[in-house]
C-alpha positions, 0 to 999 in steps of 0.5 A: 410920899416923901414931900418936904414941908413947903410954903406958898409965898404971895409973890413969884420970885424969879431968876432972870438972865440979864446978860449973855455970858461968853463962857460959863454963866456967872452970878452977875449974868442974873438978877432976882425979881418978883412977879405977880401970881397968875392963875392957870388957863384951860390946859394948864397946871399951876405948880409950886416949884420945889427943886430946881435943876442945875444942868450943864446944858443951861450954859448953852441956853444962856449964850447967843449961839446956834444950838439945838434950842433957842437961847433964853431971851434977855430979861426972861426967866432962866430956862430950867427943869424942876419938880414941884407940886400941882396946886391947881390943874386945868389939864386933863389927867393931872390933878392937884397934889400930883408931883410933876417934872418939867420946864419950870424955869428958875422961879417959885411958881410955873404955869405948865401945859402939856408940852412943858410937862416931862413926867407926872406921878401920883404916888412917888416911890422915891423922894421927889427930888429924885424926879429931877435927877436919877428919874429925870433927864440925867437918869434917862440920858444915862439909860437911853444913850448907853443902851441905844447908842453904846450897845454894850456887850458883856466883857467890853471896856467902857470909858466914861468922862465926868464919871462922878457926875449926875449922868456918869455916876449912873452910866458906871453902874449900868455898865457894871450891870451889863457885865462890862468893865467901867473905867472913869475919868473925873476931876479929883482923887476924892471923886475917883475914889467915890466912883470905885467905892460907890458907882461901880467903876473898876478904875477911876482916874483924876484927869488933872494928874499928869500921868492919867493917859499912861494909867488909862493905857495900863487899865485898858491895854486892849483899848476901849469899846465904848466911850461915853463922853460928856466933855469933848476937847482934849479928853475926847482926842485922847480917847479916840486914839485908844478906841478898839476897832468898831468902837462906839462913841456916845457924845452927850456933852462938851463941857470942857469947851469954854466957848464955841464962838469962834469954834475951837480948832484942835486935832483932826479926828477923821482918820481915827474914825475911818481906820478904827471904823468907829460909830460916833453919835450925838445924844440929846435927851429931848429927842426921845420923849416917847421913851421917858416912861419906859426909862423911868420904869426901868430905873425905878426897878433897878433902884428898888432892887438895890442895883442903882444908887445916887447922890444929890447935891442940894442947896437951899434958897432961890438966892443960890441959883445965880451962882449954881452953874459956876459951882457946877462947872468948877466941879464943886458938886457931889451928885446931881445939883439942885436947889430947894426953894420950898 
């Protein structure tokens, strides 16, 4: 089992949300604080967190707007997923020494009950950081959303935004495995090269170049069958006008929209949906918890056969957390963004 060396401090360092951002959370919206240690109660685990996840969804959890989950309370620990080691268990079925993945928050220690736990494993087959990325919500999102909503068929053309990201890098490989033609959009020439050389993409384009739409038309002259979108905005508008009849749009994120208050106004897309007979579905991973075990098993099998590779971008120290979302949205990460705090 690949578990990095870690300590158990006598206090619980926490990252608190102290101010609402209007867009991407910045370091000044957070504060580091210490809290006393707390023993678990019946039905709970006491977990030493090791890898804290940094996810685009945290922006939505930090702002005070209507979302699929309530905003984080001011003065509270920043909501986050993470992976850690169970130090003490009072929850049946989980024992000390197990690796768990769940709603840890950005802090050293967490008390987790069954509702806060997304997965647990006694003998990990991969380094435990993988359970916060490729075997966490990023990998499960890629697998479940692409398979269930994309409904890929061999020979189809698949376009993926944020193609080098923690989700997009997996979708490209899954599309290739299904016999599709994966095309990617990403934010730099270097990331575009990585998409092609490492993540299974036939073509990857830097959407910051002026001619990316013309290059996309050349790469997909007959149109797009599946658009797996993580950004929304102008890229979505452009992709919809390049979809083939009966195409499928999988909406997993809207990272390009700086704020939803007030709602942005753009092109009207109803005519595209109607005339092209498109299916456009939103996907939130937490609606599919019953499918997590099977998704993890499928991903582990692909990794074991060498059919799926992944990258991780890991910073060290809880002090890195307040600026992590700014760096994520700036595209500075290469792979799944995490913070090791052990």
